[in-house]
DSSP file (Angstrom, degrees, kcal/mol; ACC not computed):
  #  RESIDUE AA STRUCTURE BP1 BP2  ACC     N-H-->O    O-->H-N    N-H-->O    O-->H-N    TCO  KAPPA ALPHA  PHI   PSI    X-CA   Y-CA   Z-CA
    1    1 A M              0   0    0      0, 0.0     2,-0.7     0, 0.0     0, 0.0   0.000 360.0 360.0 360.0 128.9    0.0    0.0    0.0
    2    2 A T        -     0   0    0     42,-0.1     2,-0.2     0, 0.0     0, 0.0  -0.821 360.0-141.7 -92.4 115.4    1.4    3.4   -1.0
    3    3 A L        -     0   0    0     -2,-0.7     2,-0.3    42,-0.0     3,-0.0  -0.487  18.0-167.0 -77.3 145.8    0.6    5.9    1.8
    4    4 A V    >>  -     0   0    0     -2,-0.2     3,-1.9    41,-0.1     4,-0.6  -0.837  37.8 -98.2-127.3 166.7   -0.3    9.5    0.8
    5    5 A L  H >> S+     0   0    0     41,-0.3     3,-1.8    -2,-0.3     4,-1.8   0.873 119.8  60.4 -51.4 -43.3   -0.6   12.7    2.8
    6    6 A E  H 34 S+     0   0    0      1,-0.3    -1,-0.3     2,-0.2    -3,-0.0   0.679  92.6  66.9 -65.5 -16.8   -4.4   12.3    3.2
    7    7 A D  H <4 S+     0   0    0     -3,-1.9    -1,-0.3     1,-0.1    -2,-0.2   0.793 112.3  32.4 -68.5 -27.1   -3.8    9.0    5.1
    8    8 A F  H X< S+     0   0    0     -3,-1.8     3,-2.5    -4,-0.6    -2,-0.2   0.766  96.3  80.5-102.3 -31.1   -2.2   11.0    7.9
    9    9 A T  G >< S+     0   0    0     -4,-1.8     3,-1.2     1,-0.3    -3,-0.1   0.787  87.2  59.6 -56.9 -31.7   -3.9   14.4    8.1
   10   10 A P  G 3  S+     0   0    0      0, 0.0    -1,-0.3     0, 0.0    -2,-0.1   0.690 103.9  55.1 -67.0 -12.3   -7.0   13.1   10.0
   11   11 A Y  G X  S+     0   0    0     -3,-2.5     3,-2.1     3,-0.1    18,-0.4   0.116  70.8 145.1-111.5  21.4   -4.6   12.0   12.8
   12   12 A L  T <  S+     0   0    0     -3,-1.2    18,-0.2     1,-0.3     3,-0.1  -0.365  76.2  13.9 -58.5 137.4   -2.8   15.3   13.6
   13   13 A A  T 3  S+     0   0    0     16,-4.1    -1,-0.3     1,-0.3     2,-0.2   0.470 103.2 123.0  73.0   5.3   -2.0   15.5   17.3
   14   14 A E    <   -     0   0    0     -3,-2.1    15,-2.0    15,-0.2    -1,-0.3  -0.607  64.7-103.6 -97.1 160.6   -2.8   11.8   17.8
   15   15 A A  E     -A   28   0A   0     13,-0.2     2,-0.4    -2,-0.2    13,-0.2  -0.571  24.0-165.1 -86.6 141.3   -0.5    9.2   19.2
   16   16 A F  E     -A   27   0A   0     11,-3.0    11,-2.9    -2,-0.2    53,-0.2  -0.997  20.4-134.5-120.7 127.6    1.4    6.6   17.2
   17   17 A A  E     -E   68   0B   0     51,-2.6    51,-2.2    -2,-0.4     2,-0.8  -0.564  13.3-123.8 -83.7 146.0    2.8    3.6   19.2
   18   18 A L  E >   -E   67   0B   0      3,-0.3     3,-1.4     6,-0.2     6,-0.2  -0.813  28.9-139.8 -88.2 108.2    6.4    2.4   18.6
   19   19 A I  T 3  S+     0   0    0     47,-2.8    47,-0.4    -2,-0.8     0, 0.0  -0.483  85.9  28.6 -72.2 136.7    6.0   -1.3   17.8
   20   20 A G  T 3  S+     0   0    0     -2,-0.2    -1,-0.2    45,-0.1     3,-0.1   0.213 122.6  53.2  96.4 -14.0    8.7   -3.5   19.4
   21   21 A N    X   +     0   0    0     -3,-1.4     3,-2.3     3,-0.1    -3,-0.3  -0.433  59.7 163.1-146.4  64.7    9.1   -1.1   22.3
   22   22 A E  T 3  S+     0   0    0      1,-0.3    -3,-0.1    -5,-0.1    -4,-0.1   0.667  72.8  65.6 -63.3 -16.5    5.6   -0.6   23.7
   23   23 A A  T 3  S+     0   0    0     -3,-0.1    -1,-0.3     2,-0.1     2,-0.0   0.664  83.5  98.3 -77.5 -15.6    7.1    0.8   26.9
   24   24 A A  S <  S-     0   0    0     -3,-2.3    -6,-0.2    -6,-0.2    -3,-0.1  -0.338  89.0 -96.5 -70.3 153.1    8.4    3.8   24.9
   25   25 A A        -     0   0    0      1,-0.1    -1,-0.1    -8,-0.1    -7,-0.1  -0.363  49.4-100.9 -64.1 149.3    6.5    7.0   25.0
   26   26 A P        -     0   0    0      0, 0.0     2,-0.5     0, 0.0    30,-0.3  -0.260  26.3-120.3 -70.9 160.9    4.2    7.5   21.9
   27   27 A F  E     -A   16   0A   0    -11,-2.9   -11,-3.0    27,-0.2     2,-0.5  -0.876  24.8-149.2 -97.2 132.7    5.0    9.6   18.9
   28   28 A F  E     -AB  15  53A   0     25,-3.2    25,-2.3    -2,-0.5     2,-0.7  -0.905  15.3-125.3-106.8 130.6    2.5   12.4   18.3
   29   29 A L  E     + B   0  52A   0    -15,-2.0   -16,-4.1    -2,-0.5    23,-0.2  -0.632  35.1 170.1 -75.8 113.6    1.9   13.6   14.8
   30   30 A R  E     +     0   0A   0     21,-3.1     2,-0.3    -2,-0.7    22,-0.2   0.850  60.0  10.0 -93.0 -41.6    2.5   17.3   14.8
   31   31 A Q  E     - B   0  51A   0     20,-1.6    20,-2.3   -19,-0.0     2,-0.4  -0.988  46.2-170.8-143.1 149.3    2.5   18.3   11.1
   32   32 A A  E     + B   0  50A   0     -2,-0.3     2,-0.4    18,-0.2    18,-0.2  -0.919  25.7 175.6-139.2 111.7    1.6   16.7    7.8
   33   33 A T  E     - B   0  49A   0     16,-2.8    16,-2.8    -2,-0.4     2,-0.1  -0.953  28.7-125.5-129.6 134.8    2.7   18.9    4.9
   34   34 A A  E     - B   0  48A   0     -2,-0.4    14,-0.3    14,-0.2    -2,-0.0  -0.475  24.9-151.2 -71.1 146.4    2.7   18.5    1.1
   35   35 A L        -     0   0    0     12,-2.7     2,-0.1    -2,-0.1    -1,-0.0  -0.852  27.8 -94.3-113.8 154.2    6.0   19.1   -0.7
   36   36 A P        -     0   0    0      0, 0.0     2,-0.9     0, 0.0    12,-0.0  -0.451  33.6-130.7 -67.1 140.5    6.4   20.3   -4.3
   37   37 A D        +     0   0    0      1,-0.1     3,-0.4    -2,-0.1    59,-0.0  -0.821  34.2 167.1 -94.4 104.2    6.7   17.5   -6.9
   38   38 A R        +     0   0    0     -2,-0.9    -1,-0.1     1,-0.2     0, 0.0   0.231  57.6  87.1 -99.0  12.4    9.8   18.4   -8.9
   39   39 A S  S    S-     0   0    0     -3,-0.0     3,-0.3     4,-0.0    -1,-0.2   0.507 100.4-115.9 -90.8  -4.3    9.9   15.0  -10.6
   40   40 A G  S    S-     0   0    0     -3,-0.4    -2,-0.1     1,-0.2    -3,-0.0   0.788  76.0 -53.3  72.4  25.9    7.5   15.8  -13.4
   41   41 A G  S    S+     0   0    0      4,-0.1    -1,-0.2     1,-0.0    -3,-0.0   0.626 108.2 121.8  84.8  13.7    5.0   13.2  -12.0
   42   42 A R        +     0   0    0     -3,-0.3    -2,-0.1     2,-0.0    -1,-0.0   0.574  46.8  96.9 -86.2  -8.7    7.5   10.3  -11.9
   43   43 A L  S    S-     0   0    0      1,-0.1    -6,-0.0     2,-0.0    -4,-0.0  -0.470  82.5-122.7 -79.3 153.2    7.1    9.7   -8.2
   44   44 A P  S    S+     0   0    0      0, 0.0    -1,-0.1     0, 0.0   -42,-0.1   0.646  93.7   4.2 -70.3 -12.4    4.7    7.0   -7.0
   45   45 A R  S    S-     0   0    0     51,-0.5    -4,-0.1   -41,-0.0   -41,-0.1  -0.969  95.7 -78.8-159.0 160.2    2.8    9.6   -4.9
   46   46 A P        -     0   0    0      0, 0.0   -41,-0.3     0, 0.0    -9,-0.0  -0.521  62.0-109.0 -62.4 133.9    2.8   13.3   -4.4
   47   47 A P        +     0   0    0      0, 0.0   -12,-2.7     0, 0.0     2,-0.3  -0.323  46.5 166.0 -70.5 149.4    5.7   14.0   -1.9
   48   48 A F  E     -BC  34  95A   0     47,-2.0    47,-3.2   -14,-0.3     2,-0.4  -0.971  25.2-136.0-154.5 166.0    5.0   15.0    1.7
   49   49 A V  E     -BC  33  94A   0    -16,-2.8   -16,-2.8    -2,-0.3     2,-0.4  -0.982   9.9-157.3-130.7 141.4    6.6   15.3    5.0
   50   50 A L  E     -BC  32  93A   0     43,-2.9    43,-2.3    -2,-0.4     2,-0.5  -0.912   3.8-156.5-114.2 144.4    5.5   14.3    8.5
   51   51 A L  E     -BC  31  92A   0    -20,-2.3   -21,-3.1    -2,-0.4   -20,-1.6  -0.984  13.4-173.8-122.7 121.2    6.7   15.8   11.8
   52   52 A F  E     -BC  29  91A   0     39,-3.1    39,-2.8    -2,-0.5     2,-0.4  -0.798  10.5-153.2-109.7 153.2    6.4   13.7   14.9
   53   53 A A  E     -BC  28  90A   0    -25,-2.3   -25,-3.2    -2,-0.3    37,-0.2  -0.995   8.1-170.0-126.1 134.8    7.1   14.7   18.5
   54   54 A A  E     - C   0  89A   0     35,-2.4    35,-2.5    -2,-0.4   -27,-0.2  -0.989  17.0-156.1-126.9 125.1    8.1   12.2   21.2
   55   55 A P        +     0   0    0      0, 0.0   -28,-0.1     0, 0.0    -1,-0.1   0.530  59.5 118.4 -76.5  -3.8    8.3   13.1   24.9
   56   56 A D        -     0   0    0    -30,-0.3    33,-0.2     1,-0.2    -2,-0.1  -0.449  61.8-145.7 -63.5 126.9   10.7   10.2   25.5
   57   57 A P  S    S+     0   0    0      0, 0.0     2,-0.7     0, 0.0    -1,-0.2   0.615  75.4  94.7 -72.1  -9.4   14.0   11.7   26.8
   58   58 A T  S    S-     0   0    0     31,-0.0     2,-0.5     1,-0.0    -2,-0.1  -0.740  75.0-139.2 -85.4 115.1   16.0    8.9   25.0
   59   59 A V        -     0   0    0     -2,-0.7     2,-0.3    22,-0.0    -1,-0.0  -0.608  15.1-153.2 -75.4 124.2   17.1   10.2   21.6
   60   60 A R        -     0   0    0     -2,-0.5     3,-0.1     1,-0.1     2,-0.0  -0.761  16.8-120.7 -94.1 144.5   16.7    7.5   19.0
   61   61 A G        -     0   0    0     -2,-0.3    18,-0.1     1,-0.2    -1,-0.1  -0.253  41.1 -78.1 -75.4 169.8   18.9    7.6   15.9
   62   62 A Q  S    S+     0   0    0     19,-0.1     2,-0.3    16,-0.1    18,-0.2  -0.377  78.8  98.9 -67.5 149.0   17.6    7.8   12.4
   63   63 A G  E    S- F   0  79B   0     16,-2.1    16,-2.6    -3,-0.1     2,-0.4  -0.944  73.0 -43.6 160.2-178.9   16.3    4.7   10.9
   64   64 A D  E     + F   0  78B   0     -2,-0.3     2,-0.3    14,-0.2    14,-0.2  -0.639  53.8 177.2 -79.5 129.0   13.3    2.5   10.1
   65   65 A Y  E     - F   0  77B   0     12,-2.7    12,-3.3    -2,-0.4     2,-0.7  -0.961  28.6-130.4-129.9 149.4   10.7    2.3   12.8
   66   66 A K  E     - F   0  76B   0    -47,-0.4   -47,-2.8    -2,-0.3     2,-0.4  -0.897  30.5-177.8-102.0 111.7    7.3    0.6   12.9
   67   67 A L  E     -EF  18  75B   0      8,-2.6     8,-3.0    -2,-0.7     2,-0.4  -0.843   7.2-158.5-107.4 146.7    4.7    3.0   14.2
   68   68 A A  E     -EF  17  74B   0    -51,-2.2   -51,-2.6    -2,-0.4     3,-0.0  -0.982  12.1-175.8-130.4 138.9    1.1    2.1   14.7
   69   69 A H  E  >  - F   0  73B   0      4,-1.2     4,-3.3    -2,-0.4     3,-0.2  -0.973  36.2-119.9-124.6 143.1   -2.1    4.1   14.8
   70   70 A P  T  4 S+     0   0    0      0, 0.0    -1,-0.1     0, 0.0   -54,-0.1   0.838 113.5  38.8 -53.9 -35.4   -5.4    2.4   15.6
   71   71 A A  T  4 S+     0   0    0      1,-0.1    -3,-0.0     2,-0.1   -60,-0.0   0.803 125.1  35.9 -85.9 -29.6   -6.9    3.5   12.3
   72   72 A L  T  4 S-     0   0    0      1,-0.2    -1,-0.1    -3,-0.2   -64,-0.0   0.711  94.5-147.2 -94.8 -24.1   -3.9    3.0   10.1
   73   73 A G  E  <  -F   69   0B   0     -4,-3.3    -4,-1.2     2,-0.1    -1,-0.2  -0.359  52.0 -20.0  79.1-170.5   -2.4   -0.1   11.6
   74   74 A P  E     -F   68   0B   0      0, 0.0     2,-0.4     0, 0.0    -6,-0.3  -0.479  65.5-177.8 -75.2 140.8    1.4   -0.6   11.7
   75   75 A T  E     -F   67   0B   0     -8,-3.0    -8,-2.6    -2,-0.2     2,-0.5  -0.995  26.4-129.9-140.9 129.7    3.5    1.3    9.2
   76   76 A D  E     +F   66   0B   0     -2,-0.4     2,-0.4   -10,-0.2   -10,-0.2  -0.702  35.6 177.4 -78.8 124.9    7.2    1.3    8.6
   77   77 A I  E     -F   65   0B   0    -12,-3.3   -12,-2.7    -2,-0.5     2,-0.8  -0.996  30.6-133.7-134.1 133.2    8.5    4.9    8.6
   78   78 A F  E     -F   64   0B   0     -2,-0.4     2,-0.4   -14,-0.2    16,-0.4  -0.788  33.3-166.8 -85.9 113.2   12.1    6.2    8.2
   79   79 A L  E     -F   63   0B   0    -16,-2.6   -16,-2.1    -2,-0.8    14,-0.2  -0.814  13.7-167.9-107.2 142.3   12.5    8.7   11.0
   80   80 A V  E     -D   92   0A   0     12,-1.9    12,-2.7    -2,-0.4     2,-0.3  -0.991  24.9-127.4-126.7 121.8   15.2   11.3   11.4
   81   81 A P  E     +D   91   0A   0      0, 0.0    10,-0.3     0, 0.0   -19,-0.1  -0.544  31.7 174.3 -67.2 129.2   15.6   13.3   14.6
   82   82 A V  E     -     0   0A   0      8,-2.7     2,-0.3     1,-0.3     9,-0.2   0.416  49.8 -60.2-120.0  -0.8   15.7   16.9   13.6
   83   83 A G  E     -D   90   0A   0      7,-0.9     7,-3.1     2,-0.0    -1,-0.3  -0.966  53.2 -76.4 154.4-168.3   15.7   18.8   16.9
   84   84 A R  E     -D   89   0A   0     -2,-0.3     2,-0.3     5,-0.2     5,-0.2  -0.905  15.7-165.0-126.8 154.6   14.0   19.5   20.2
   85   85 A D  E >  S-D   88   0A   0      3,-2.3     3,-1.4    -2,-0.3     2,-0.4  -0.813  71.0 -58.0-137.9  95.9   11.0   21.6   21.2
   86   86 A G  T 3  S-     0   0    0     -2,-0.3    -1,-0.0     1,-0.2     0, 0.0  -0.554 122.5 -11.8  66.4-121.0   11.1   22.0   24.9
   87   87 A D  T 3  S+     0   0    0     -2,-0.4     2,-0.3    -3,-0.1    -1,-0.2   0.249 121.1  85.0 -98.2  13.5   11.0   18.5   26.4
   88   88 A V  E <   - D   0  85A   0     -3,-1.4    -3,-2.3   -31,-0.0     2,-0.4  -0.851  69.6-133.2-114.6 153.7   10.1   16.7   23.2
   89   89 A I  E     -CD  54  84A   0    -35,-2.5   -35,-2.4    -2,-0.3     2,-0.4  -0.863  21.7-138.5-100.5 135.7   12.3   15.3   20.4
   90   90 A L  E     -CD  53  83A   0     -7,-3.1    -8,-2.7    -2,-0.4    -7,-0.9  -0.795  17.5-169.6 -98.6 136.6   11.1   16.1   16.9
   91   91 A Y  E     -CD  52  81A   0    -39,-2.8   -39,-3.1    -2,-0.4     2,-0.4  -0.980   6.1-153.7-126.7 136.7   11.3   13.5   14.1
   92   92 A E  E     -CD  51  80A   0    -12,-2.7   -12,-1.9    -2,-0.4     2,-0.4  -0.884   7.3-170.8-112.9 142.6   10.8   14.0   10.4
   93   93 A A  E     -C   50   0A   0    -43,-2.3   -43,-2.9    -2,-0.4     2,-0.5  -0.988   8.0-161.5-130.9 121.8    9.7   11.5    7.8
   94   94 A V  E     -C   49   0A   0     -2,-0.4     2,-0.5   -16,-0.4   -45,-0.2  -0.901   1.6-161.7-107.0 130.0    9.8   12.4    4.1
   95   95 A F  E      C   48   0A   0    -47,-3.2   -47,-2.0    -2,-0.5   -90,-0.1  -0.953 360.0 360.0-113.3 119.8    7.8   10.4    1.6
   96   96 A N              0   0    0     -2,-0.5   -51,-0.5   -49,-0.2    -1,-0.1   0.359 360.0 360.0-108.8 360.0    8.8   10.7   -2.1
């Protein structure tokens, strides 16, 4: 299944669980933003970016993580830590 921006926008501010480490704090979807398609339509979907926030004080490195939302089910997402906002760590996922 190819995920698109509209799959995520209904779940802004909602929690996504980290599968495989259910004791970890959830990731909250902060932003879901369309990106310009500079490929001339060659991409499998219009590109977009997601921004998650996790209150867990343990910084996870970039990599593939399985996040689950009750409505979407489990989804493999490549997350990159991009900074902090107060006591949360921000993670970005870019979909091309």
